C-alpha positions in Angstrom: 106.5 40.7 -109.3 108.0 42.1 -111.5 110.6 41.7 -109.0 114.3 41.4 -109.1 115.6 39.3 -111.9 117.7 37.3 -109.5 117.0 35.6 -106.2 120.4 36.6 -104.9 120.9 39.8 -103.0 122.7 42.6 -105.0 126.3 42.3 -103.9 127.4 45.8 -103.0 124.0 46.6 -101.4 124.0 43.3 -99.5 127.5 43.8 -98.0 126.6 47.3 -97.1 123.5 46.0 -95.2 125.7 43.4 -93.4 128.2 46.0 -92.4 125.4 48.3 -91.1 123.7 45.6 -89.2 126.9 44.4 -87.6 127.9 47.9 -86.7 124.6 48.7 -85.1 124.7 45.4 -83.1 128.1 46.1 -81.8 127.2 49.7 -80.8 124.0 48.5 -79.1 125.7 45.7 -77.2 129.2 47.0 -76.5 128.3 48.0 -72.9 127.7 44.3 -72.1 130.9 43.0 -73.7 133.0 43.1 -70.5 130.3 41.8 -68.3 130.9 39.3 -65.5 129.4 35.8 -65.2 125.7 36.2 -64.6 123.0 34.2 -63.0 122.6 30.7 -64.6 125.8 31.2 -66.7 127.8 28.7 -64.7 125.2 26.1 -65.5 125.8 26.7 -69.3 129.5 27.5 -69.6 131.6 24.4 -69.8 132.3 23.2 -66.3 135.7 21.7 -65.5 134.6 18.0 -65.7 133.5 18.5 -69.4 136.4 20.4 -70.8 138.3 17.4 -72.2 137.5 15.3 -75.2 135.7 12.8 -72.9 133.6 15.7 -71.8 132.6 16.4 -75.4 131.6 12.8 -75.7 129.5 13.0 -72.5 127.8 16.2 -73.8 126.4 14.1 -76.7 125.8 10.8 -75.0 124.8 11.5 -71.4 121.5 13.1 -70.5 122.1 15.1 -67.3 125.8 15.8 -68.1 124.6 19.4 -68.9 121.7 21.3 -67.5 119.6 20.7 -70.6 120.1 18.1 -73.3 121.1 20.6 -76.0 124.3 18.9 -77.3 124.8 21.4 -80.2 124.6 24.4 -77.8 127.0 22.8 -75.2 129.4 21.8 -78.0 129.5 25.4 -79.0 130.3 26.4 -75.5 132.9 23.6 -75.3 134.6 25.0 -78.5 134.4 28.5 -77.2 136.1 27.5 -73.9 139.0 26.0 -75.8 139.3 29.2 -77.8 139.2 31.8 -75.0 138.8 29.9 -71.7 136.9 31.8 -69.0 137.2 35.3 -70.7 133.7 36.5 -70.9 134.4 39.0 -73.7 134.7 36.2 -76.1 131.3 34.7 -75.2 129.6 38.1 -75.4 131.2 39.0 -78.7 130.2 35.6 -80.2 126.7 36.1 -79.1 126.5 39.6 -80.6 127.9 38.3 -83.9 125.4 35.4 -83.9 122.6 38.0 -83.4 124.0 40.1 -86.3 124.1 37.0 -88.5 120.5 36.2 -87.6 119.4 39.7 -88.6 121.2 39.3 -91.9 119.8 35.9 -92.5 116.3 37.3 -91.7 117.0 39.8 -94.5 118.0 37.0 -96.8 114.7 35.2 -96.1 112.6 38.3 -96.7 114.5 39.0 -99.9 113.9 35.4 -101.2 110.2 35.6 -100.3 109.7 38.9 -101.9 111.7 38.2 -105.0 109.7 34.9 -105.4 106.4 36.8 -105.1 104.9 37.4 -108.6 102.2 39.8 -107.6 102.1 43.1 -109.3 103.3 46.3 -107.8 106.4 44.9 -106.0 109.7 45.9 -107.5 113.3 45.5 -106.6 113.3 48.7 -104.6 110.4 47.5 -102.5 112.2 44.1 -101.9 115.3 45.9 -100.8 113.2 48.1 -98.5 111.5 45.1 -96.9 114.8 43.3 -96.5 116.7 46.2 -95.0 113.9 47.2 -92.7 113.4 43.7 -91.3 117.1 43.1 -90.7 117.8 46.4 -89.1 114.7 46.4 -86.8 115.5 42.9 -85.6 119.2 43.9 -85.1 118.3 46.7 -82.7 115.0 45.8 -81.2 115.3 46.0 -77.4 113.3 42.8 -76.8 116.4 41.0 -78.1 118.7 42.4 -75.3 118.1 39.6 -72.8 119.0 36.9 -75.5 122.1 38.7 -76.8 123.6 40.3 -73.7 123.1 37.2 -71.5 125.6 34.5 -72.4 123.2 31.8 -71.2 120.8 32.6 -74.0 123.3 31.7 -76.7 120.8 28.9 -77.1 118.5 31.5 -78.7 121.0 33.1 -81.0 122.6 29.8 -82.1 119.3 27.9 -82.6 117.8 30.9 -84.5 120.7 30.9 -86.9 120.2 27.2 -87.6 116.4 27.8 -87.9 116.9 30.5 -90.5 119.5 28.6 -92.5 117.3 25.5 -92.5 114.4 27.6 -93.7 116.4 29.2 -96.5 117.6 25.8 -97.7 114.1 24.4 -97.6 112.8 27.3 -99.7 115.6 26.7 -102.2 114.6 23.0 -102.3 110.9 23.9 -102.8 111.8 26.2 -105.7 114.3 24.0 -107.4 113.6 20.5 -106.2 117.2 20.1 -105.2 117.7 17.0 -103.0 121.0 18.4 -101.8 119.3 21.5 -100.5 116.7 19.3 -98.8 119.3 17.2 -97.1 121.3 20.2 -96.0 118.1 21.8 -94.7 117.3 18.6 -92.7 120.8 18.6 -91.2 120.4 22.2 -90.1 117.0 21.5 -88.7 118.3 18.6 -86.6 121.2 20.7 -85.4 118.8 23.5 -84.5 116.8 21.1 -82.4 120.1 20.2 -80.6 120.6 23.9 -79.8 117.1 24.6 -78.5 113.9 22.7 -79.1 111.9 25.8 -80.0 113.2 25.1 -83.6 110.5 22.4 -83.7 108.1 25.1 -84.8 109.9 25.5 -88.2 108.0 23.0 -90.3 104.6 24.5 -89.4 106.0 27.9 -90.0 107.1 26.9 -93.5 103.6 25.7 -94.4 102.2 29.1 -93.3 104.8 30.8 -95.5 103.7 28.7 -98.4 100.0 29.5 -97.8 100.9 33.2 -97.6 102.6 33.1 -100.9 100.1 30.9 -102.9 96.9 30.7 -100.9 97.1 26.9 -100.8 99.4 24.1 -99.7 100.3 21.2 -102.0 100.3 18.0 -100.0 102.8 16.1 -102.1 105.2 19.0 -102.8 105.2 20.7 -99.5 103.6 18.6 -96.7 105.2 15.2 -97.4 108.8 16.4 -97.3 108.1 18.0 -94.0 106.6 15.0 -92.3 110.0 13.7 -91.1 110.6 17.2 -89.6 107.3 17.1 -87.8 108.2 13.7 -86.3 111.6 15.0 -85.2 109.9 18.1 -83.8 107.5 16.0 -81.7 110.3 13.8 -80.3 112.5 16.8 -79.5 109.6 18.6 -77.8 108.5 15.7 -75.7 112.1 15.0 -74.6 112.6 18.6 -73.6 109.4 18.5 -71.6 110.6 15.4 -69.8 114.0 17.0 -69.0 112.3 20.1 -67.7 110.1 18.1 -65.4 112.5 15.3 -64.2 115.9 16.9 -64.3 115.5 20.6 -64.0 112.5 20.7 -61.6 109.5 22.0 -63.5 107.1 20.1 -61.2 105.0 20.7 -58.2 102.3 23.0 -57.0 103.6 25.9 -59.0 102.8 24.1 -62.2 99.4 22.7 -61.4 97.0 24.4 -63.8 93.9 23.2 -65.5 93.6 23.1 -69.3 91.1 26.0 -69.2 93.5 28.0 -67.1 96.3 27.3 -69.5 94.2 28.4 -72.5 93.4 31.7 -70.8 97.0 32.1 -69.7 98.2 31.5 -73.3 96.0 34.3 -74.5 97.3 36.7 -71.8 100.9 35.7 -72.6 100.6 36.2 -76.3 99.1 39.7 -75.9 101.8 40.6 -73.4 104.6 39.7 -75.9 102.9 41.4 -78.8 102.7 44.6 -76.7 106.4 44.4 -76.0 107.1 44.1 -79.7 105.0 47.2 -80.6 105.9 49.3 -77.5 109.2 48.1 -76.2 109.3 49.7 -72.7 109.3 48.8 -69.0 111.6 45.8 -69.4 112.5 43.6 -66.5 114.5 40.4 -66.1 111.8 38.8 -64.0 108.3 40.2 -64.6 105.5 39.8 -62.0 104.3 36.3 -61.7 100.5 36.3 -62.3 98.2 34.5 -60.0 96.5 32.3 -62.6 93.8 30.9 -60.2 92.5 34.4 -59.3 93.2 36.2 -62.6 92.3 33.7 -65.3 88.6 34.5 -65.4 89.4 38.2 -66.2 91.6 37.0 -69.1 88.6 35.8 -71.1 88.7 39.3 -72.7 92.2 38.6 -74.0 91.1 35.3 -75.4 88.0 36.8 -77.0 90.1 39.6 -78.5 92.5 37.1 -80.0 89.6 35.1 -81.5 88.0 38.2 -83.0 91.4 39.3 -84.5 92.0 35.9 -86.1 88.4 35.7 -87.4 88.6 39.2 -88.8 91.9 38.5 -90.6 90.5 35.2 -91.9 87.7 37.1 -93.6 90.2 39.5 -95.1 92.4 36.7 -96.5 91.1 37.1 -100.0 92.3 40.6 -100.1 95.5 40.1 -98.2 96.9 37.0 -96.5 99.9 38.8 -94.9 98.3 39.9 -91.6 96.8 36.5 -90.8 100.1 34.8 -91.8 102.0 37.1 -89.5 99.7 36.3 -86.5 99.9 32.6 -87.2 103.7 32.7 -87.5 104.1 34.8 -84.4 101.8 32.9 -82.1 102.9 29.6 -83.5 106.5 30.3 -82.8 105.6 31.4 -79.3 103.5 28.3 -78.8 106.2 26.4 -76.7 106.3 29.4 -74.2 102.5 30.0 -74.0 102.0 27.9 -70.9 100.9 24.6 -72.3 104.3 23.0 -71.5 105.9 23.5 -68.1 109.3 25.0 -68.0 111.3 25.8 -64.9 111.3 29.6 -65.2 107.5 29.6 -64.8 108.3 29.5 -61.1 109.4 33.1 -61.4 107.2 34.4 -64.1 105.1 33.1 -67.0 106.8 35.6 -69.4 110.4 36.5 -70.1 111.9 38.6 -73.0 114.2 35.7 -74.1 111.1 33.5 -74.7 110.1 35.5 -77.8 113.5 36.0 -79.5 112.6 33.6 -82.3 109.0 34.9 -82.5 110.4 38.3 -83.3 111.6 37.0 -86.6 108.2 36.9 -88.3 107.2 40.1 -86.5 110.1 42.0 -87.9 109.6 40.4 -91.4 106.0 41.7 -91.3 107.1 45.1 -90.2 109.7 45.3 -93.0 107.0 44.3 -95.5 104.6 46.9 -94.1 107.3 49.6 -94.5 108.0 48.5 -98.1 104.3 48.4 -98.8 103.9 51.9 -97.5 107.0 53.3 -99.4 105.7 51.8 -102.6 102.4 53.7 -102.4 103.7 57.1 -101.4 106.2 59.5 -102.9 107.8 62.8 -102.3 107.4 64.2 -98.8 105.4 61.3 -97.4 108.0 58.9 -98.4 110.8 61.0 -96.9 108.7 61.2 -93.8 108.4 57.5 -93.7 112.2 57.1 -94.1 112.8 59.6 -91.3 110.3 57.7 -89.1 112.2 54.4 -89.7 115.5 56.0 -89.0 114.1 57.5 -85.8 112.8 54.0 -84.9 116.2 52.5 -85.4 117.9 55.2 -83.4 115.6 54.8 -80.5 116.1 51.0 -80.7 119.9 51.5 -80.5 119.6 53.8 -77.5 117.3 51.5 -75.7 119.2 48.4 -76.5 122.5 50.0 -75.4 121.0 51.2 -72.1 119.5 47.9 -71.3 122.6 45.9 -72.3 124.6 48.0 -69.9 122.7 46.3 -67.0 124.1 42.9 -68.1 127.5 43.6 -66.5 126.8 42.2 -63.1 124.0 40.4 -61.2 123.8 43.4 -58.9 123.0 45.8 -61.6 120.4 43.6 -63.3 118.6 42.6 -60.1 118.7 46.0 -58.4 116.9 47.3 -61.5 114.6 44.3 -61.3 113.5 44.7 -57.7 113.1 48.5 -58.3 110.6 47.7 -61.1 109.1 44.5 -59.6 109.4 44.7 -55.8 107.6 41.4 -55.2 110.0 39.4 -57.5 111.3 36.9 -54.9 113.8 35.4 -57.3 115.3 38.8 -58.1 115.7 39.5 -54.4 117.3 36.1 -53.9 119.8 36.5 -56.7 120.6 40.0 -55.6 121.1 38.8 -52.0 123.4 36.0 -53.2 125.5 38.5 -55.2 125.8 40.9 -52.2 126.7 38.0 -49.9 130.0 37.5 -51.8 131.3 40.7 -50.1 131.5 40.2 -46.3 131.1 43.9 -45.8 127.6 43.7 -47.4 126.3 40.8 -45.4 123.7 42.9 -43.7 122.3 44.1 -47.0 122.2 40.5 -48.3 120.2 39.5 -45.2 117.6 42.2 -46.0 117.1 40.8 -49.5 117.1 37.2 -48.4 114.3 38.1 -45.9 112.4 39.9 -48.6 112.7 36.9 -50.9 111.3 34.7 -48.2 108.5 37.2 -47.5 107.3 36.8 -51.0 108.1 33.1 -51.3 108.3 31.4 -47.9 108.8 27.9 -49.3 111.9 28.5 -51.4 114.7 26.3 -49.7 117.6 28.1 -51.5 116.6 31.4 -49.8 116.4 29.7 -46.4 119.9 28.3 -47.1 121.3 31.7 -48.2 119.9 33.6 -45.2 121.1 30.9 -42.8 124.7 31.2 -44.2 124.7 34.9 -43.5 123.2 34.5 -40.0 125.6 31.7 -39.1 128.4 34.2 -39.2 127.3 35.9 -36.0 127.0 34.0 -32.6 123.9 36.1 -31.8 121.9 34.7 -34.8 123.2 31.1 -35.1 120.1 29.7 -33.4 117.9 31.2 -36.2 120.4 29.9 -38.7 119.9 26.4 -37.4 116.1 26.8 -37.8 116.5 28.1 -41.3 118.7 25.1 -42.3 116.2 22.7 -40.8 113.4 24.4 -42.8 115.4 24.2 -46.0 115.8 20.4 -45.4 112.2 20.0 -44.6 111.3 21.6 -47.9 113.9 19.7 -49.8 115.0 16.5 -47.9 117.7 15.7 -50.5 119.3 19.1 -50.1 122.9 18.0 -49.6 124.3 21.5 -49.2 121.8 22.3 -46.4 122.7 19.1 -44.6 126.4 19.9 -44.9 126.0 23.5 -43.7 123.8 22.5 -40.8 126.2 19.8 -39.8 129.1 22.2 -39.9 127.2 24.7 -37.8 126.1 22.1 -35.2 129.7 20.9 -34.9 130.6 24.2 -33.4 127.7 24.2 -30.8 128.2 22.5 -27.4 126.5 19.1 -27.2 125.4 18.9 -30.8 128.2 16.7 -32.2 125.9 13.7 -32.7 123.4 15.7 -34.8 126.3 17.3 -36.7 127.7 13.9 -37.6 124.3 12.7 -38.8 123.8 15.7 -41.1 127.3 15.5 -42.5 126.9 11.8 -43.3 123.6 12.4 -44.9 125.1 15.1 -47.1 127.8 12.7 -48.2 125.3 10.0 -48.9 123.1 12.3 -51.0 126.1 13.4 -53.2 128.8 10.9 -53.9 131.2 13.5 -55.2 130.5 16.3 -52.6 133.8 16.8 -50.9 132.8 19.4 -48.3 130.7 17.2 -46.0 133.4 14.5 -46.0 136.1 17.1 -45.1 133.9 18.5 -42.3 133.1 15.1 -41.0 136.8 14.2 -40.9 137.5 17.3 -38.9 134.7 16.4 -36.5 136.0 12.9 -36.0 139.6 14.1 -35.5 138.5 15.9 -32.3 138.2 12.5 -30.6 141.5 10.6 -30.1 139.4 7.4 -29.9 138.1 8.0 -33.5 141.5 8.8 -35.1 141.3 5.8 -37.4 137.9 6.9 -38.7 139.1 10.4 -39.2 142.2 9.2 -41.1 139.9 7.1 -43.4 137.6 10.2 -43.9 140.5 12.4 -44.9 141.9 9.8 -47.2 138.5 9.7 -49.0 138.6 13.5 -49.3 142.1 13.5 -51.0 141.0 10.6 -53.2 138.0 12.6 -54.4 139.9 15.9 -54.6 143.7 15.4 -54.8 144.1 19.2 -54.9 142.6 19.7 -51.4 145.6 21.2 -49.6 143.9 21.5 -46.2 142.8 17.9 -46.2 146.4 16.7 -47.1 147.7 18.8 -44.2 145.1 17.6 -41.7 145.7 14.0 -42.8 149.4 14.4 -42.3 148.9 15.7 -38.8 146.9 12.6 -37.9 149.4 10.2 -39.5 152.4 11.7 -37.8 150.6 11.0 -34.5 150.2 7.3 -35.5 153.5 5.5 -34.9 153.4 3.0 -37.7 152.3 5.6 -40.3 154.6 8.6 -39.7 156.5 8.0 -42.9 153.2 8.3 -44.8 152.6 11.7 -43.3 155.5 13.2 -45.3 153.8 12.7 -48.7 150.7 14.5 -47.5 152.6 17.4 -46.0 154.6 17.7 -49.2 151.4 17.7 -51.2 149.9 20.5 -49.0 153.0 22.6 -49.4 153.1 22.0 -53.2 149.5 22.9 -53.5 149.9 26.1 -51.4 153.5 27.1 -51.1 152.6 30.1 -49.0 151.0 28.1 -46.2 153.4 28.6 -43.3 151.5 26.1 -41.1 151.9 23.4 -43.6 155.6 24.2 -43.9 156.0 24.0 -40.2 154.2 20.6 -40.0 156.4 19.3 -42.8 159.5 20.5 -41.0 158.4 18.8 -37.7 157.7 15.5 -39.6 161.1 15.7 -41.2 162.8 16.4 -37.9 161.0 13.4 -36.2 162.1 11.1 -39.0 165.7 12.4 -38.9 165.7 14.5 -42.0 167.1 17.6 -40.3 168.4 19.4 -43.3 165.0 19.3 -45.0 163.4 20.4 -41.7 165.7 23.4 -41.4 165.0 24.4 -45.0 161.2 24.3 -44.4 161.4 26.4 -41.2 163.6 29.0 -43.0 161.2 29.2 -45.9 158.3 29.7 -43.4 160.2 32.6 -41.8 160.9 34.2 -45.3 157.2 34.1 -45.9 156.2 35.4 -42.4 159.1 36.8 -40.3 156.7 37.0 -37.3 155.8 33.2 -37.4 157.1 32.3 -34.0 156.6 28.4 -34.1 159.0 28.2 -37.1 161.5 30.6 -35.4 161.4 28.6 -32.1 161.7 25.2 -33.8 164.6 26.4 -36.0 166.4 27.7 -32.8 166.0 24.4 -31.2 167.3 22.6 -34.3 170.4 24.8 -34.3 171.0 24.2 -30.6 170.7 20.5 -31.0 173.2 20.6 -33.9 175.5 22.8 -31.8 175.8 20.1 -29.1 
């Protein structure tokens, strides 16, 4: 090169870069650190049924136990939950530190590539410049915000870390022939696939890097060792595609595109992402969803421009291979998200910032190289101007990243911003409405956004359900709620929640008890662990004295499935106390209800009545007095206690 005499980064300089990168990342993402649980986070954070050691086993052995089969990612979430439980600060901090580590690892990769390049005109200073610029730009680039500030996308930060470590180890193996380095690289590659299958692009990327360095690829030295990686990549990619289609729902009319349309879509998507890298502005969580059928023909220009660009860079390869290698690496890393493989988010938009987190790695590496190349060829005032320009670029990146990460505090902030920028984003309206609906005082506003979501996407069953839930709260709009629930079921016949909600609503309407029971039973049939329809069905059956035995059996099933269901224990106890040969059994359920909710005065009153009927007068008096301590105005307990004292006085 003559380059650095060592492949290792200079110690003091390297640690200084690590400190600077980490500091800039924390400054950029601090506004998101105390953010709440956001959309799709509950599907990724470790749910209660997986928090034990048996849950960890299921994460690895049971496809469908988690939303996607990424066992390494969900193991990381499992470990994090054991460290800090549901505290979101820990997850946000972990994600930010993973991102900082990725920026530093990118710097290490750039250093190794530059220090291994023996072309003239590249010295240690240029290698440092390329390394620092690549790491710092990646650290603060606003495109990364969605991947870093959104806990769900820890799949990006974790998989990228494993991708970069695997790449570094493979480069070491290629240079030294170390079998240990190759084995370690393979382990990291496999773990990376287990965090997110986009890591499958690594072996092809390594061959492009080799071609960039030497202008040729040695079959025995470079291709053969990567053949097992290619095989693993194909298997992982096909499995992810199967999961997306059969378990997550990437299927149906929204995904029916011809091969020609997909090629044109890929060109449009690639240019969209490239524009965001070069000019990071006008970000949105959900971008407009293009109508491929009507727009694809016009995208021929994007495809032609891409072909011309690649052809031009190919002709320049004898002078410089860097630009063509950059394009191949960038587009190749984006390949899984270009539209050739169906993924569930394509229902909302064909593009999303988090889809290009990994692809930003070669883009920032190329930018760092370009800055170093420029700095090596100018001196004096031009070089100082270049440094000022880079510093300004970083400062703007920090400001933009900090402002955007501040949105990732709540669903309301993110999706209010989204609908302001993309008014026809039906999913943004739906999530915003769902968030607003959690506050009863904002139900009317939630209704507006649910209606807006349905205006843009009339066939989305979840929006029908959400709107129906809000309308069912008012007697004046319950008829429309029934219609909406029925439409949701027509669109998704296996929609257990819609069947349950419709059954519950019909149970309160005169003469609709038979229909209510039918829907509640269907909801229970569709989901063997869904407690709500079983509880609602039990309450419906309990209205009829002739069906008391059925109601008791239904409540017993509820408490079997959910032993912590206090209301079910209470209701079951009420039915048992009315059954002469089962009165004694009612005590256990009343006791369970009081234990689960010690402030429930109704349960205390029922327990006291049962105790009194069974001759346990001291316990009855104790329960009534406790109920009056909790609520001095609770007249049933006061009256019953008075009668008890009168009876004892006789």
